N, C-alpha and C positions, 0 to 999 in steps of 0.2 A: 506495499499501499504506501501510494507514496503520499510526504505529510508535506505541513508548512513547517519550518523549524521551530517556530512559536508559539504556535496556534495548532498543529496536527496533532492529532490523538496517536500516544503512543500505545500500541497491545503488550498487554503482559496479561498471562496467564487467560487469554480470548475476555479480555476487561477494556474497556476503554479510558484512558487516561488525561488527564490535563493537568494546568500547573495551578498553582493556589492564584496565580494573578488572573487567570481563564476563569477560574469558578468565582472567583471574588466580583470579577465585573459581569458575569454573565446573571448573578444572584444578587447584583447591587449592592452590598457592601465591602466595609474594608477588609484586606488584607489583615491586617492584624488581628479584626475580629474572625474571620474564616481560623486563623491560626487557632485562636484559642476554642473556637468552637471546635474543630477536629481535636484538640489536646484533649479538652474534656473530655469527647467520645472515647478515648482513645486512637481513632484512626492512624494508622500507623501511613507514611507512603509506599504507593505499589512500585515504584522502582525511581530510575531519575534519568534527566534529558538535560544534555549539553550541564551536567552539575546541578541541577534544580532538582529536587524531587515533585514526584509525578504522583497525582491519588485518583482511586478508582471511583468514578462517577457514580454507580450505586452507592459506595460508601459514602462520599459528602454528602447525594445527598438525603441518604438516612441522616448521617449529625444534624446537619440542619434543620431536617424535619424534626428530627425529634427536641434540639431547642425551641423550634419555631415551627409548629405545626399547619399545615397546609392554609387553613381556614383561617392561620391568624396574621400569615405575612404579606404583605404589599400585593396589588394584580402582579407590578413586574418582578419579584422574587416570584411570585407565584409559576408566571411564563415560564420563565429562565431556570427554576425547577422541571417542570414538564417538557423543556426542549432539550434538556441536559439527559432525561431519561429516553425522549422521543431519539436521540442521536445512538444513544449503546443499542435502543432497542434494533435500529434502522441496521447499525453494523450486525449485532447478531444474526438479524434477517439473510443480509446479504452472505454470511457465513454458512448459513443451513443450522445454525443454533435455535434458530425462532423460528415456530411454522403460525400461520395465522391459520385461527381457529376455526376458520369455513374450510380452510382445505382439509383439516383433523379430519373434522366432521366428515366430509364428504368421504374422505377417505374409508373411515370407521364404518359410512354406511353402505359402500361397496362390499366391503367386505364380511358386514354383517347378512346383508341380502346375497352373497356365495355361501356362506353355513347356512342359514335359513332353507334356501334351493336344497344345499343336500341333505336336511336334514327332511325335505319335504318329498325329496324321491328319491332317496337311499331304501326303504321300505320294499316301496313299487319298486323300483331295479333288483333288490334282493327276492322276491316273489316271483318276480317275472324269470328271472335266470339264475337262480337258484335253486329254488324251490321252498323259500321260505314257509314254515307255515304259520297259520293264523295264530297260532301262542305264541309263537315265536315272534312275528312282526307284532303284538301289540305288545310283549314286553320289551322289546327293541321301541318300539312310539313311546312308549311312557318314559323309557330312558331318554330321550333324544329332546323330550317336553322337558323333564327333571335339568337336563342342562341346556337349555332354552333358559327356563326359569334360572339358574345360579347365574349363567350371562347377566341378565335381566337387572339382577341384585348389587351384581359387581360394578356395571355400571351405575346403579343409583347411588350406591357408596362412594364411589369417585366423583361425583358431581354432587 
């Protein structure tokens, strides 16, 4: 990734990092105040660039919002915080580390349609092709129903 020496992100452990000066400008607070907030929150630098410490966006955001929750922030500071998180999310998305919820839903939907189709057609196929008895078919149908119910419950628990 090509970056501007003064303002560009520095990557470390899949995170986006900036200097205190960049964060202070974006959050609309002084460097000294930001240093105090980071120190009180125990936020350590994630690395260095040109001899200056750089901090992870998420760590700085959490420290700033913990000392000043979003509902108490000025509109400018709130916008800066949102922009910082958005930048980090965009970079993670470009790396494939963050997926769009709609894409995930479509993928799971297609997967479960295939599983449902397999459950619904397996018994008929086994009856026709290998002579599955009515008792065996009933037992297999009960097993498939239990599997579907278990999948449904697991999905509900994850939400």
